[in-house]
C-alpha positions in Angstrom: -5.3 51.1 13.9 -3.2 48.2 13.2 -6.1 45.8 14.5 -8.7 47.5 11.8 -5.8 46.8 9.1 -5.3 43.4 9.9 -9.3 43.2 10.1 -9.7 44.7 6.7 -7.0 42.6 5.2 -8.6 39.4 6.4 -11.9 40.7 4.9 -10.2 41.2 2.0 -9.1 37.5 1.3 -12.1 36.1 2.2 -13.8 37.7 -0.5 -11.2 36.4 -2.9 -11.9 32.7 -1.8 -15.8 33.8 -1.8 -15.3 34.9 -5.2 -13.2 31.8 -6.4 -15.8 29.6 -5.3 -18.8 31.5 -7.1 -16.6 31.3 -10.1 -16.2 27.2 -9.6 -20.0 27.4 -8.8 -21.0 28.9 -12.0 -18.6 26.8 -13.9 -20.1 23.5 -12.6 -23.6 25.0 -13.1 -23.1 25.6 -16.6 -21.5 22.0 -17.2 -18.2 23.7 -18.4 -15.2 21.4 -17.5 -13.4 22.4 -14.4 -10.2 20.3 -14.6 -8.0 23.3 -15.1 -9.3 24.9 -11.8 -7.9 21.1 -9.9 -4.7 21.6 -11.9 -4.2 25.0 -10.8 -4.9 23.9 -7.4 -2.7 21.0 -7.4 0.2 23.0 -8.6 -0.3 25.7 -5.7 -0.6 22.8 -3.0 2.5 20.9 -4.3 4.6 23.7 -5.2 4.0 23.5 -9.5 5.0 20.0 -9.4 5.4 16.2 -7.8 9.1 16.9 -7.2 8.1 19.8 -5.3 6.2 18.5 -2.7 7.6 18.3 0.6 7.0 14.7 1.2 8.7 14.2 -1.8 11.9 16.2 -0.7 11.9 14.3 2.2 12.0 11.2 0.6 14.9 12.8 -1.8 17.0 13.3 1.7 16.4 10.0 2.5 17.9 8.6 -0.4 20.8 10.8 -0.6 21.7 10.2 2.9 21.2 6.3 2.6 20.5 4.5 -0.5 23.3 6.6 -2.6 26.0 5.7 0.1 25.0 2.5 0.5 25.7 1.7 -3.6 29.1 2.9 -3.2 30.1 0.9 0.0 28.5 -2.4 -2.0 31.1 -1.6 -4.8 33.4 -1.6 -2.2 32.6 -5.5 -1.2 33.4 -7.1 -4.5 30.7 -9.1 -4.8 28.5 -8.6 -8.6 25.7 -10.3 -7.1 25.3 -8.1 -3.9 25.8 -5.2 -6.1 23.3 -6.2 -8.8 21.2 -6.2 -6.0 21.5 -3.2 -4.1 21.7 -1.7 -7.3 18.3 -3.0 -8.1 17.1 -1.7 -4.5 18.0 1.6 -5.9 15.9 1.2 -8.9 12.8 0.4 -6.6 13.4 3.1 -4.1 13.5 5.4 -7.4 10.3 4.0 -8.9 8.5 4.5 -5.2 9.8 7.8 -5.6 7.7 8.0 -8.9 4.6 7.4 -7.0 5.1 9.5 -4.4 5.6 12.5 -7.1 2.1 11.1 -9.1 0.5 11.4 -5.5 1.5 14.6 -4.7 -0.3 15.8 -7.6 -2.8 13.5 -8.4 -6.6 12.3 -7.1 -6.5 8.7 -5.5 -7.8 6.6 -8.3 -10.3 3.6 -7.8 -7.4 0.8 -8.4 -3.6 2.0 -8.0 -2.2 -1.3 -8.4 -1.2 -0.5 -12.0 0.7 2.3 -10.3 3.1 0.0 -7.8 3.6 -2.4 -10.6 7.3 -1.4 -11.4 8.0 -1.3 -7.9 6.7 -4.8 -7.0 8.7 -5.9 -10.3 12.0 -5.1 -8.8 11.1 -6.0 -5.0 10.6 -9.8 -6.9 13.6 -9.3 -8.9 15.7 -9.1 -5.7 14.4 -11.3 -3.5 14.6 -14.0 -6.6 18.5 -12.9 -6.7 18.7 -13.8 -2.9 16.9 -17.4 -3.0 19.3 -18.2 -6.5 22.5 -17.3 -4.6 22.0 -19.2 -1.3 25.4 -20.6 -1.4 26.7 -17.1 -1.7 29.5 -16.1 1.5 27.5 -12.9 0.8 24.1 -14.7 1.5 23.4 -12.7 4.9 23.9 -9.3 2.7 21.2 -10.5 0.3 19.2 -11.9 2.7 19.0 -8.4 5.0 18.0 -6.7 2.0 15.5 -9.3 0.4 13.9 -9.5 3.7 13.8 -5.5 4.5 12.8 -4.7 1.1 9.2 -5.3 1.7 8.9 -2.3 3.5 8.5 -0.4 0.2 5.4 -2.2 -0.2 3.7 0.3 2.3 2.0 2.5 -0.3 -0.5 0.3 -0.7 -1.0 -0.5 3.1 -3.6 1.3 5.4 -4.1 2.4 7.5 -1.0 1.5 9.5 2.0 1.6 7.3 4.2 2.7 10.0 4.2 -0.4 11.7 4.3 -2.6 8.6 7.4 -1.2 8.0 8.9 -2.0 11.6 7.8 -5.6 10.7 10.3 -5.7 7.9 12.8 -3.9 9.0 12.8 -6.8 11.8 13.4 -9.6 9.2 16.0 -7.2 7.5 18.0 -7.2 10.9 17.9 -10.7 11.5 20.2 -10.9 8.7 22.4 -7.6 9.2 23.1 -8.7 13.3 25.1 -11.6 12.1 27.0 -9.0 10.0 27.7 -6.8 12.5 28.7 -9.9 14.7 30.9 -11.1 12.3 32.6 -8.5 10.8 32.3 -5.6 13.5 36.0 -4.4 14.4 37.9 -6.3 11.3 35.5 -5.2 8.4 34.5 -1.5 8.5 32.7 -1.7 4.6 30.7 -4.6 6.0 29.6 -2.1 9.1 29.1 0.9 6.9 27.3 -1.8 4.7 24.9 -2.7 7.7 24.2 1.3 9.0 23.2 2.5 5.6 20.9 -0.6 5.0 19.3 -0.2 8.7 19.5 3.7 8.5 16.9 4.1 5.8 14.6 1.3 7.0 14.9 2.9 10.4 14.1 6.5 9.0 11.4 5.0 6.9 8.8 4.6 9.5 9.2 7.9 11.2 8.7 9.6 7.6 5.8 7.5 7.1 4.3 8.6 10.4 4.9 12.2 9.7 3.7 12.3 6.2 1.5 9.1 5.5 0.0 8.2 8.8 -2.9 6.3 7.6 -1.9 5.2 4.3 -0.2 6.7 0.9 -1.4 10.7 1.0 -2.9 11.9 -2.2 -3.9 14.9 -3.6 -7.5 15.6 -3.4 -7.5 18.7 -5.5 -5.4 17.4 -7.9 -6.0 15.7 -11.4 -6.3 12.3 -12.3 -3.6 9.9 -11.8 -1.2 8.9 -15.1 -1.9 5.1 -14.6 -5.3 5.1 -13.6 -6.4 4.7 -17.0 -4.7 1.7 -17.4 -5.5 0.6 -14.0 -9.0 0.6 -14.7 -8.7 -0.7 -18.1 -8.1 -4.5 -16.8 -11.5 -4.1 -14.9 -13.5 -2.8 -17.8 -12.7 -6.1 -19.4 -15.0 -8.0 -17.5 -18.3 -6.3 -18.4 -17.3 -6.5 -22.2 -17.4 -10.8 -21.7 -21.1 -10.1 -20.3 -22.5 -10.1 -23.9 -20.7 -13.0 -24.9 -22.2 -15.0 -22.3 -25.9 -13.3 -22.8 -25.5 -14.3 -27.0 -24.6 -18.0 -25.9 -27.3 -17.9 -23.9 -29.9 -18.6 -26.4 -27.8 -21.5 -28.1 -28.1 -23.2 -24.3 -31.8 -22.3 -24.4 -33.7 -25.6 -24.8 -37.2 -26.1 -27.0 -39.7 -26.0 -25.0 -42.5 -26.3 -27.6 -41.8 -30.1 -28.0 -42.3 -30.5 -24.2 -46.0 -28.8 -24.0 -46.8 -30.6 -27.3 -46.1 -34.5 -25.3 -47.6 -33.0 -22.5 -50.9 -32.1 -23.9 -51.4 -36.0 -25.3 -52.5 -36.9 -21.4 -51.6 -40.6 -20.6 -49.7 -41.3 -23.9 -46.5 -39.5 -23.1 -45.5 -42.1 -21.5 -45.7 -44.7 -24.2 -42.4 -44.0 -25.4 -40.7 -45.0 -22.2 -38.6 -48.3 -21.9 -40.2 -51.1 -19.8 -38.2 -52.2 -16.4 -37.7 -56.0 -16.5 -37.1 -58.3 -13.8 -33.5 -58.6 -14.4 -32.9 -54.7 -14.2 -34.4 -54.8 -10.2 -32.6 -54.5 -7.4 -34.1 -56.9 -5.4 -33.4 -59.7 -8.0 -29.8 -59.0 -8.4 -27.0 -61.0 -7.2 -25.6 -60.1 -3.8 -22.0 -58.7 -5.1 -24.0 -56.3 -7.1 -26.2 -54.9 -3.9 -24.1 -52.8 -2.5 -24.9 -48.8 -2.2 -21.0 -47.8 -1.8 -19.5 -45.4 -4.3 -16.1 -46.2 -5.2 -14.2 -43.2 -4.5 -12.5 -41.8 -7.5 -8.3 -42.4 -7.1 -6.4 -39.7 -6.3 -3.2 -40.6 -7.3 -3.0 -37.4 -9.5 -3.3 -35.1 -6.1 -0.9 -37.5 -4.1 1.4 -37.1 -7.0 1.6 -33.6 -7.2 1.8 -33.1 -4.1 4.9 -35.6 -3.1 7.0 -34.0 -6.1 6.5 -30.5 -4.5 7.8 -31.5 -1.2 10.9 -33.5 -2.9 14.1 -32.0 -3.4 14.0 -30.7 -7.1 18.0 -30.5 -7.5 20.9 -33.5 -7.4 22.2 -34.2 -3.7 25.2 -32.2 -2.8 27.6 -32.4 0.0 30.7 -30.2 -0.3 33.4 -28.2 1.5 33.6 -24.3 -0.6 36.5 -22.9 1.4 35.5 -23.1 4.9 31.9 -23.7 4.3 30.4 -27.0 4.2 27.1 -27.1 2.0 24.8 -30.0 2.5 22.0 -29.7 0.2 18.6 -31.2 -1.5 18.9 -34.5 0.3 15.9 -36.6 0.3 16.1 -39.9 3.0 19.5 -39.6 3.3 20.0 -41.0 7.0 23.9 -41.3 6.9 25.1 -37.8 6.0 28.5 -37.3 7.8 30.4 -34.1 8.2 34.3 -34.6 9.1 35.3 -30.8 10.7 39.0 -30.3 10.4 39.3 -26.7 11.4 37.2 -24.5 13.8 36.6 -21.9 11.5 34.8 -24.1 9.3 30.6 -23.5 9.0 28.0 -26.1 8.0 25.0 -24.9 5.6 22.1 -27.4 5.2 19.4 -26.2 3.0 16.5 -28.1 1.6 16.6 -31.1 3.1 13.9 -33.7 3.4 13.7 -37.1 5.9 17.4 -36.6 6.1 20.1 -36.8 9.4 23.0 -35.0 9.6 25.9 -35.9 11.9 28.7 -33.1 12.2 32.0 -34.5 14.0 33.9 -32.4 15.6 34.1 -28.0 16.6 32.4 -26.1 13.9 31.8 -22.0 13.9 28.5 -22.0 13.1 25.7 -24.0 11.9 22.5 -23.0 9.2 19.7 -25.3 8.8 17.8 -23.5 6.1 14.1 -24.7 4.5 14.8 -27.9 5.8 11.9 -30.9 6.5 11.5 -33.5 8.9 14.9 -33.7 9.2 17.7 -34.2 12.1 21.1 -32.7 12.9 23.2 -34.1 15.3 26.6 -31.9 16.4 29.3 -32.1 18.6 30.9 -28.3 19.7 29.7 -25.0 17.9 31.9 -21.7 18.3 29.4 -19.0 17.8 25.7 -19.7 17.1 23.4 -22.8 15.3 20.5 -21.7 13.9 17.3 -22.4 11.9 15.3 -20.9 9.4 11.8 -21.5 7.9 11.9 -25.1 8.9 9.4 -27.8 9.4 9.8 -30.3 12.1 13.2 -30.8 12.9 15.3 -32.3 15.4 18.6 -30.6 16.5 20.6 -32.4 19.1 24.0 -31.0 20.9 26.1 -33.7 22.4 28.5 -31.0 23.4 27.9 -27.3 23.9 26.8 -24.2 21.7 26.7 -20.6 23.4 23.8 -19.2 21.4 20.9 -21.1 18.9 18.4 -19.0 17.1 15.4 -20.3 15.9 13.3 -18.1 13.0 10.1 -18.9 11.2 10.1 -22.3 12.1 7.5 -24.9 12.6 8.5 -27.7 15.2 11.3 -28.2 16.8 12.4 -30.4 19.2 15.8 -29.4 20.6 18.0 -31.9 22.9 21.0 -30.3 25.3 23.5 -32.1 26.8 24.4 -31.1 30.0 27.6 -29.1 29.0 25.1 -26.6 26.6 22.5 -26.0 29.6 24.1 -22.5 29.5 23.4 -21.6 26.1 21.0 -19.0 25.1 18.1 -19.8 22.9 16.2 -17.0 20.7 12.9 -17.6 18.8 10.9 -15.3 16.4 7.7 -16.1 14.3 8.1 -20.0 15.3 5.9 -22.2 16.5 5.9 -26.0 18.1 9.1 -26.0 20.2 10.2 -28.4 22.7 13.7 -28.1 24.4 14.8 -31.5 26.3 17.1 -31.2 29.2 18.7 -34.0 31.1 17.2 -35.3 34.1 18.4 -34.6 37.7 20.0 -38.2 37.8 21.9 -39.9 35.0 19.8 -42.6 34.9 16.4 -40.4 34.7 14.5 -39.4 31.6 15.0 -36.4 29.6 13.3 -33.3 31.1 10.7 -31.9 28.3 10.3 -28.4 28.3 7.7 -26.3 25.9 9.0 -22.7 25.0 6.5 -20.2 25.2 4.5 -18.9 22.5 1.5 -16.9 23.6 2.5 -13.9 25.0 0.7 -11.0 27.1 1.3 -7.3 27.0 -0.2 -4.4 29.4 0.8 -1.0 29.4 2.6 0.1 32.9 3.1 4.0 33.4 5.1 4.9 29.7 6.6 1.0 29.3 4.8 -2.0 27.9 5.4 -5.0 30.0 5.4 -8.6 28.3 5.2 -11.8 30.1 4.1 -15.6 29.2 0.5 -16.5 29.4 0.0 -19.4 31.7 -3.1 -21.6 31.3 -4.4 -23.2 34.8 
């Protein structure tokens, strides 16, 4: 009996669905507006409004679990710039929540770019804040946020937004790992700050995999997205220009009546042409005038522009701020010398071009950032020597250094001394790197070894096995 009751209930529900479909079909056939039907469908699908959507609710959980405590922890650090940047991050996350709310109740617009603009504008402010405060002692905090915040652009990525977030998280962790190395065990607020930021970026990837596997999920039964009209307004301006082009066309059209009248003259048509005299003929010209080589136009404007872009735009500066030496905006200076007086001092070299920096003594760390054709020679480093966003640099170790990190660098010649052969070299997103080590005998030339750039990855069982590619 229970089976019969279940079948009867199922038949009743099917009849209700068929009745609804017939009603919609009649409306479409009669040309009546059906916007109310999809709207109600969107409400039922999303629980009445975008905020009730499961993926919006779970996003709210991520905000409460990671972003809210991140904002509170940032206040404890006591840095105004970092606090401002994290507040901008919070605003960007909220702006993205608004996008998710719209997607939960709307069909995908033809061009959702305008919908993403508020978030993208905030991301630009976050990155700009980091660029303007490079000398800050909280630069690693600023960089961790600026490198990771690009993950919020996943809404515009398809068909694999999840891996995109993973790449952005890797860039952020490059700086957050520095914070952990520096503050673990002596500043719990900094450690908590890193955990909140990393936690959000890590949790974002499985969230996307669950709800937005191939891209931002829209509601096919929803209404039009609120930002769809402004987004389509910009492309609509292009057709508006066509009448202007067509109206201008008659002005450019030549009057051909005179041409046909002239052609009807027959051989007399050439009567008005000028005669070519003997002195105009090439064979009668002087030898110096017979060259067929067309001189190239001067490229002064292009050269000066390119040179201007490469030259540092601000005054050169070498100064000790607390325990941090800052060397920046030097151009063509081959005699920069820094005398380290305490091992806790660090050196930060930024935007130097065609320069040489000599660091004497034992320092805590060295960072080379956005430098081109710059050479750095140093004695001993306690922690790490790192190069980021550089081009064609040379680094020589005369003493020892435990670790060297090279990131986003194109062209690096690394000279190691006999006492620094035990150093650990970590490279990422870099190319054209060579390590030169002393020969077997003191009188031998240095041996040049290339750092691998090409890798082969295979699946073995349930693991990935990666090895360098060897060319025969």
